[in-house]
C-alpha positions in Angstrom: 102.0 78.8 85.2 99.3 76.7 86.3 98.3 72.9 85.0 95.1 72.6 86.2 92.5 74.4 88.6 93.3 72.4 91.7 97.5 73.8 91.0 96.0 77.0 90.9 93.5 76.5 94.2 96.4 74.9 96.1 98.6 78.2 95.6 95.7 80.8 95.8 94.5 79.2 99.3 97.9 79.7 100.7 98.8 83.0 99.3 95.5 84.7 100.0 95.2 83.0 103.6 98.0 85.0 104.2 97.5 88.0 102.8 94.1 87.6 105.6 96.5 87.4 108.2 97.8 91.3 106.7 94.6 92.4 106.4 93.1 91.0 109.9 96.2 92.9 111.5 95.0 95.9 109.9 93.5 99.1 112.3 91.0 101.5 111.1 93.9 104.2 112.3 96.4 102.5 110.2 94.6 103.3 107.3 96.0 106.2 106.5 99.5 105.6 106.7 100.8 107.0 103.5 104.8 105.9 102.6 104.9 109.6 100.9 102.1 112.4 100.0 100.5 111.4 97.1 100.9 108.2 97.6 98.3 105.5 98.8 97.4 105.5 102.1 97.2 101.6 103.3 93.9 101.2 103.3 93.6 102.0 99.1 96.2 99.7 98.8 94.8 97.2 100.9 91.0 97.9 99.3 92.7 97.7 95.5 93.8 94.1 96.3 90.4 93.2 97.8 88.7 94.5 94.9 91.2 93.6 91.9 90.4 89.9 92.9 87.0 90.4 91.0 88.3 93.3 88.3 90.7 91.2 87.2 89.4 87.4 87.2 85.9 88.7 85.6 87.3 89.4 82.6 88.3 86.3 82.2 85.0 85.5 82.4 84.4 84.1 85.6 81.3 85.3 87.2 80.7 86.0 91.7 79.5 89.2 92.9 82.2 92.4 93.2 82.8 94.3 96.6 80.4 97.7 96.4 82.8 101.5 95.7 85.5 99.9 94.0 87.3 103.9 93.9 87.6 104.5 97.3 88.4 102.4 100.3 86.3 102.0 103.6 87.2 103.6 106.7 87.0 100.5 108.6 89.8 97.9 108.5 87.4 94.9 109.4 85.0 96.0 106.6 88.0 95.5 104.5 89.5 92.6 105.8 85.9 90.9 105.6 85.5 91.9 101.8 89.1 90.7 100.8 88.1 87.5 102.6 84.7 87.3 100.9 86.7 87.6 97.8 89.3 85.5 97.8 86.5 82.4 98.8 84.3 83.8 96.0 86.8 83.4 93.7 87.6 80.1 94.5 84.2 78.6 94.5 84.1 80.7 90.9 86.8 78.9 89.3 85.6 75.5 90.8 82.3 75.5 89.6 82.7 77.2 86.1 86.0 77.1 84.8 87.8 72.7 84.0 91.8 72.6 83.7 91.0 73.2 79.6 89.8 76.5 80.5 93.6 77.5 81.5 94.8 77.1 78.4 92.4 79.4 76.7 93.6 83.2 76.0 92.1 86.5 77.1 92.1 90.1 76.4 93.9 91.4 79.2 94.6 95.3 79.2 95.1 95.1 75.5 96.9 91.9 75.5 96.1 88.3 74.9 97.2 86.6 77.9 96.8 82.6 78.2 94.4 82.3 81.5 97.0 80.2 83.0 99.3 83.0 82.5 96.9 85.8 83.8 96.2 83.8 87.5 100.0 83.5 87.9 100.4 87.4 87.4 96.7 88.0 89.8 98.6 85.9 92.2 101.8 88.0 91.9 100.1 91.5 91.7 98.8 90.1 95.0 102.2 89.5 96.5 103.6 92.8 95.5 100.7 95.0 97.3 100.9 93.0 100.2 104.5 93.6 100.3 104.3 97.3 100.3 101.5 96.8 103.0 103.9 95.2 105.1 106.3 98.5 105.0 103.5 100.8 105.5 102.5 98.4 108.7 105.9 99.0 110.1 105.8 102.6 109.9 102.4 102.5 111.3 103.3 100.8 114.5 101.8 97.2 113.5 103.3 94.1 114.1 103.2 92.1 110.8 102.5 88.2 110.6 104.8 86.2 109.2 104.5 84.9 106.3 107.4 83.1 104.2 109.3 82.5 107.7 109.6 84.3 111.3 109.7 88.1 111.3 111.7 90.2 113.4 109.4 90.2 116.5 109.4 86.4 116.2 113.2 86.1 116.1 113.3 88.0 119.4 110.5 85.8 121.0 112.1 83.1 120.6 115.5 84.4 122.2 117.7 84.6 119.2 119.6 88.1 117.7 118.0 89.0 114.0 120.0 90.2 111.5 120.4 93.7 111.0 
């Protein structure tokens, strides 16, 4: 749980930068990659992450502009990556300018339950990390090289002359 706005901003900046590296790796062709029929394609999953920034945090009273067309993902990887970049920055600006640390201890109705705002922010980041992991699997299936997030990727190990564990 976050005790200060700065604690959240520090973690959010790290995680959103990692997610942005994933988004910046997407190609238009990769956006249709699915794990199986009737599952979200990669582009829709990315768009879900980008639009959830506003959807979830606006429920707590944070005010900033939402991306257009929340339902259906654009067909352009650049458009999705740019929307994510703008939303991530807008959230940082909104929380720093609209909240004080005391707001973290307040509660909000979130999807029919009452959550502390600090808890909602933790769940918000965890939600993004969860879907980012799904994206990485789909990116590998689409033949994209995934960026390192918390450590080297298989490709990074190989480029360093090391044998990755299988």
